[in-house]
C-alpha positions as CSV (number, residue, x, y, z in Angstrom):
1,M,106.9,100.2,82.7
2,R,103.3,99.6,83.8
3,R,100.4,100.6,81.6
4,H,96.8,100.6,82.8
5,V,93.6,100.3,80.8
6,S,90.1,101.2,82.1
7,L,87.1,98.9,81.8
8,L,83.6,99.1,82.9
9,G,83.6,96.0,85.0
10,V,84.6,92.4,85.7
11,L,82.6,89.6,87.4
12,V,82.9,89.5,91.2
13,A,80.4,86.8,92.1
14,A,82.1,83.9,90.4
15,I,85.4,84.8,91.9
16,L,83.8,84.5,95.3
17,T,82.4,81.1,94.6
18,A,84.9,79.4,92.3
19,C,88.4,81.1,92.1
20,T,91.2,78.6,92.1
21,S,94.8,79.1,91.1
22,V,98.2,78.3,92.5
23,D,97.1,80.1,95.6
24,D,94.2,77.7,96.1
25,R,96.3,74.6,96.8
26,V,95.6,73.9,100.5
27,A,97.7,71.5,102.5
28,R,95.6,69.9,105.3
29,P,96.9,67.7,108.1
30,P,96.1,64.0,107.8
31,G,92.5,63.3,109.0
32,S,91.6,67.0,109.1
33,D,88.4,68.2,107.4
34,A,89.5,71.9,107.4
35,P,92.6,73.9,107.3
36,S,94.4,74.2,110.6
37,L,94.1,77.5,112.5
38,G,97.8,77.4,113.2
39,V,99.6,78.6,116.3
40,G,98.1,78.8,119.7
41,R,97.2,81.9,121.7
42,S,99.6,83.9,124.0
43,G,99.3,86.9,126.2
44,G,100.7,89.4,123.7
45,G,97.7,89.6,121.3
46,V,96.3,87.4,118.6
47,V,95.8,88.0,114.8
48,R,93.3,85.8,113.1
49,L,94.3,85.7,109.4
50,Y,92.0,84.4,106.7
51,T,93.8,83.9,103.4
52,S,93.9,82.2,100.0
53,V,97.6,83.0,99.4
54,T,100.2,80.2,98.8
55,Q,101.2,78.4,101.9
56,A,105.0,79.1,101.6
57,T,104.3,82.8,101.3
58,V,102.0,82.9,104.3
59,D,104.4,80.8,106.4
60,A,107.3,83.1,105.6
61,V,105.4,86.3,106.5
62,V,103.9,84.9,109.6
63,S,107.2,83.7,110.9
64,G,108.9,87.0,110.1
65,F,106.1,88.9,111.9
66,R,106.2,86.7,115.0
67,A,110.0,87.2,115.3
68,Q,109.5,90.9,115.2
69,A,106.4,91.1,117.4
70,A,107.3,88.9,120.3
71,G,104.3,87.6,122.2
72,T,101.8,88.2,119.3
73,E,100.4,85.1,117.8
74,V,98.9,84.6,114.4
75,E,96.1,82.1,113.8
76,V,95.8,81.2,110.1
77,F,92.8,79.9,108.2
78,R,93.9,79.2,104.7
79,A,91.5,77.9,102.0
80,P,90.7,78.3,98.3
81,T,88.9,81.5,97.5
82,G,85.5,79.9,97.2
83,E,85.8,78.0,100.5
84,L,87.1,81.1,102.2
85,A,84.1,83.1,100.9
86,A,81.7,80.4,102.2
87,R,83.3,80.6,105.7
88,I,83.0,84.3,105.7
89,A,79.4,84.2,104.6
90,A,78.6,81.6,107.3
91,E,80.2,83.6,110.0
92,Q,78.3,86.7,109.0
93,R,75.0,84.8,109.2
94,E,76.0,83.4,112.6
95,G,76.9,86.7,114.3
96,G,79.9,88.3,112.7
97,L,83.1,87.8,110.9
98,R,85.8,86.3,113.2
99,A,88.8,87.2,111.1
100,D,91.0,90.2,112.0
101,V,92.9,90.3,108.6
102,L,91.9,89.2,105.1
103,W,94.8,88.5,102.7
104,L,93.3,87.5,99.3
105,T,94.4,86.6,95.8
106,D,92.6,89.3,93.8
107,P,91.2,92.8,94.3
108,L,87.7,92.0,93.0
109,S,87.1,89.6,95.9
110,M,88.3,92.2,98.3
111,E,86.2,94.9,96.7
112,E,83.1,92.8,97.3
113,Y,83.9,92.7,101.1
114,D,84.7,96.4,101.1
115,S,81.3,97.1,99.5
116,Q,79.7,95.1,102.4
117,G,81.4,97.4,105.0
118,L,83.6,94.6,106.3
119,L,86.9,96.5,106.0
120,A,88.4,99.1,108.4
121,A,89.3,102.5,107.0
122,W,92.8,103.4,108.0
123,Q,96.2,104.1,106.4
124,P,99.3,102.2,107.5
125,T,102.4,104.3,107.0
126,E,104.0,101.3,105.2
127,A,101.3,101.6,102.5
128,E,103.0,104.8,101.2
129,G,105.6,102.5,99.5
130,I,102.9,100.7,97.5
131,P,102.1,102.2,94.1
132,A,98.7,104.1,94.0
133,E,97.3,101.7,91.4
134,Y,97.7,98.8,93.9
135,R,95.9,100.3,96.9
136,S,92.7,101.9,98.1
137,E,91.4,103.5,101.3
138,R,90.9,100.1,103.0
139,Y,93.1,97.5,101.2
140,W,96.6,97.4,99.7
141,G,98.5,95.1,97.2
142,T,101.1,92.8,98.6
143,R,102.3,91.0,95.4
144,L,101.6,90.7,91.7
145,L,100.3,87.7,89.8
146,N,101.1,88.0,86.1
147,M,99.1,86.3,83.3
148,V,101.6,85.3,80.6
149,I,101.9,82.7,77.8
150,V,103.4,79.3,78.3
151,A,104.6,77.3,75.3
152,A,106.3,73.9,74.7
153,A,110.0,74.0,74.8
154,D,110.1,73.0,71.1
155,A,107.1,75.1,70.0
156,E,107.5,76.5,66.5
157,P,106.6,79.2,65.7
158,L,106.7,80.9,69.1
159,P,103.7,83.0,70.0
160,A,104.6,86.6,70.8
161,D,101.3,88.0,72.0
162,W,97.8,86.9,72.9
163,S,96.4,87.1,69.3
164,D,99.1,84.7,68.1
165,L,97.4,81.9,70.0
166,A,94.5,82.1,67.5
167,E,96.8,81.6,64.5
168,P,96.4,78.4,62.4
169,A,99.8,77.2,63.6
170,Y,98.1,76.6,67.0
171,Q,94.9,75.1,65.8
172,G,93.5,72.8,68.5
173,T,96.6,73.0,70.7
174,V,95.9,76.0,73.0
175,A,94.5,75.9,76.5
176,I,93.1,78.8,78.5
177,P,91.8,78.8,82.1
178,D,88.1,79.3,82.9
179,P,87.4,82.8,84.2
180,A,84.4,81.4,86.0
181,F,86.8,79.3,88.1
182,A,90.1,81.1,88.4
183,G,90.5,84.6,89.6
184,S,93.6,85.3,87.5
185,A,91.6,84.2,84.4
186,F,89.0,86.7,85.4
187,G,91.6,89.4,85.4
188,A,92.7,88.4,82.0
189,L,89.1,88.4,80.7
190,G,88.5,91.8,82.3
191,Y,91.5,93.3,80.6
192,L,91.3,91.6,77.2
193,A,87.5,92.1,76.8
194,Q,88.0,95.9,77.0
195,A,91.4,96.4,75.4
196,D,91.8,97.9,72.0
197,G,92.7,95.2,69.5
198,Y,91.4,92.3,71.5
199,G,87.9,92.4,72.9
200,F,85.7,89.3,72.7
201,D,86.8,88.9,69.1
202,L,90.0,87.4,70.5
203,Y,88.0,84.8,72.5
204,R,85.8,84.1,69.4
205,A,89.0,83.6,67.3
206,L,90.5,81.3,70.0
207,R,87.3,79.2,70.1
208,A,87.1,79.0,66.3
209,N,90.8,77.9,66.3
210,G,90.0,75.0,68.6
211,A,91.3,76.4,71.9
212,V,90.4,74.2,74.9
213,Q,89.1,75.6,78.2
214,V,90.5,74.0,81.4
215,Q,89.8,75.1,85.0
216,A,93.0,76.6,86.4
217,P,96.2,78.1,85.2
218,D,98.3,75.2,86.6
219,E,96.3,72.8,84.4
220,V,97.4,74.8,81.4
221,V,101.1,74.4,82.3
222,T,100.7,70.7,83.1
223,G,99.0,70.1,79.8
224,V,101.8,71.9,77.9
225,A,104.5,70.0,79.8
226,E,102.8,66.7,79.0
227,G,102.5,67.5,75.3
228,R,98.7,67.7,75.2
229,Y,98.9,71.4,74.2
230,E,101.4,73.5,72.5
231,A,100.7,76.8,74.3
232,G,98.3,78.6,76.6
233,M,97.5,81.3,79.1
234,T,98.7,81.0,82.7
235,L,100.6,82.6,85.6
236,D,104.3,83.4,85.4
237,F,104.7,81.8,88.9
238,S,103.3,78.5,87.5
239,V,105.6,78.5,84.6
240,R,108.7,79.3,86.7
241,T,107.7,76.6,89.1
242,A,107.5,74.1,86.3
243,L,110.8,75.2,84.8
244,S,112.5,74.7,88.2
245,N,111.2,71.1,88.2
246,G,112.6,70.5,84.7
247,S,109.4,70.6,82.7
248,P,109.9,71.1,78.9
249,V,108.1,74.5,78.8
250,Q,109.0,78.1,78.3
251,L,107.7,81.4,79.6
252,I,106.7,84.0,77.0
253,W,106.0,87.6,78.2
254,P,103.3,89.0,75.9
255,S,104.6,91.8,73.8
256,S,101.5,93.9,74.7
257,G,102.2,93.3,78.4
258,A,101.5,90.6,81.0
259,I,98.2,91.1,82.8
260,A,99.1,92.0,86.3
261,I,96.6,91.2,89.2
262,Y,97.5,92.4,92.7
263,S,96.9,90.4,95.8
264,P,95.4,92.7,98.5
265,I,95.4,92.7,102.3
266,A,93.0,94.5,104.7
267,V,92.0,94.8,108.3
268,V,88.5,93.8,109.3
269,A,86.2,96.5,110.7
270,A,85.2,94.8,114.0
271,E,84.3,96.0,117.4
272,R,87.6,94.8,119.0
273,D,91.1,95.9,119.5
274,R,92.7,96.1,116.0
275,S,96.2,97.0,117.0
276,A,97.7,93.5,116.4
277,A,95.9,93.2,113.1
278,Q,97.2,96.6,112.0
279,A,100.7,95.6,113.0
280,F,100.6,92.4,111.0
281,T,99.2,94.3,107.9
282,G,101.9,97.0,108.2
283,F,104.6,94.3,108.5
284,T,103.3,92.6,105.3
285,L,103.5,95.9,103.4
286,S,106.9,96.9,104.9
287,A,110.2,96.4,103.1
288,A,110.9,93.4,105.5
289,G,107.5,91.7,104.8
290,Q,107.8,92.4,101.1
291,G,111.3,90.9,101.0
292,L,109.8,87.7,102.5
293,I,107.1,87.6,99.8
294,A,109.8,88.1,97.1
295,G,111.8,85.2,98.6
296,T,108.9,82.8,98.0
297,G,108.9,83.6,94.3
298,W,106.4,86.4,93.9
299,Q,106.9,90.0,92.5
300,P,106.3,92.3,95.5
301,T,104.3,95.5,94.9
302,R,106.7,97.7,96.8
303,S,109.4,99.1,94.7
304,G,113.1,98.7,95.7
305,V,112.6,95.2,97.2
306,S,115.1,92.7,95.9
307,G,114.8,89.0,95.6
308,G,111.6,88.5,93.6
309,P,111.3,87.9,89.9
310,E,111.6,90.9,87.7
311,P,109.0,91.6,85.0
312,A,110.3,90.8,81.6
313,G,108.3,93.5,79.9
314,D,105.3,95.7,80.2
315,Q,102.5,95.0,82.7
316,V,98.9,96.0,82.0
317,S,95.8,95.9,84.3
318,P,92.1,96.6,84.3
319,D,91.1,99.8,86.2
320,W,90.2,97.9,89.4
321,A,88.3,100.9,90.8
322,A,85.9,100.7,87.9
323,A,85.7,96.9,87.9
324,A,82.5,96.5,89.9
325,G,80.0,97.0,87.2
326,E,78.7,94.9,84.3
327,R,80.0,91.8,85.9
328,D,77.4,89.3,84.8
329,E,77.5,90.5,81.2
330,L,81.2,89.8,80.8
331,I,81.1,86.2,82.0
332,A,77.8,85.6,80.2
333,E,79.4,86.7,76.9
334,Y,82.4,84.6,77.5
335,Q,80.3,81.5,78.3
336,A,78.2,82.1,75.2
337,I,81.5,81.6,73.2
338,F,83.1,78.7,75.1
339,D,80.1,76.8,76.6
340,E,78.1,76.6,73.5
């Protein structure tokens, strides 16, 4: 069951400059100063993909597409959201965006590019299988990142929902990621700040209870695994990865719902042949592409695709279509609480 809550807005600007999560780990070749552009060109068409998505997921989808679209090559520039945004901005200043496809971590970053007129308006037939809440006229969700609670394996009592993290039993032992740094933490702020029963009162209660701010969701999991914290807010992917490595943590699905953030893909509106870019985007949204995404540990947006993790309860989200306003106010109010 998915439940969705409207809000007036969440911050876009900081996402574009400082969003880091599990998707922002970039493997660079030894001696390289920038991510590799991947495979070489061939005569069957080229897709230049700019992305902040996890390497294993990108590799799986690109390999699947190349096997299906013989002769079409994919050049990949993969970087953290902030670095990717910097490259896009530089290319715009220098004559135009060189990417054919953008595949990003969160919808707020993509909405910013859409508002600049950078995205092509078209509808791939494969998008019909994506739920309406995870698509727009120019971009479509490929997978879900769920914000959940991580707790130590021996934590007692166990938190059941976000407000439990502000209880005296967890005084000084809770970590939360910085919404001015991590896009997933932005999604959580956007939802919780406007949700009935939470609002900024939750953040004030967390701060008063000694909650610690770290940069990224992965740091929350690491801190809990190492015993520096008892619990915190993070991504389900991060917790499952830690569990697979034997870390003494546990994943708790909030009783009010995990905060679901969808990872969108779009074709760039450029004065060139977009057929290969459209084919790659369609493949990523297809049952085959979604199956490859599920195989790398993410929940696909397309229903009926097996292999990915199943949600352990409700999922809630901000109203992304209304999330472009009041952006500075949200982060300013949060920082007034945690940066004082």
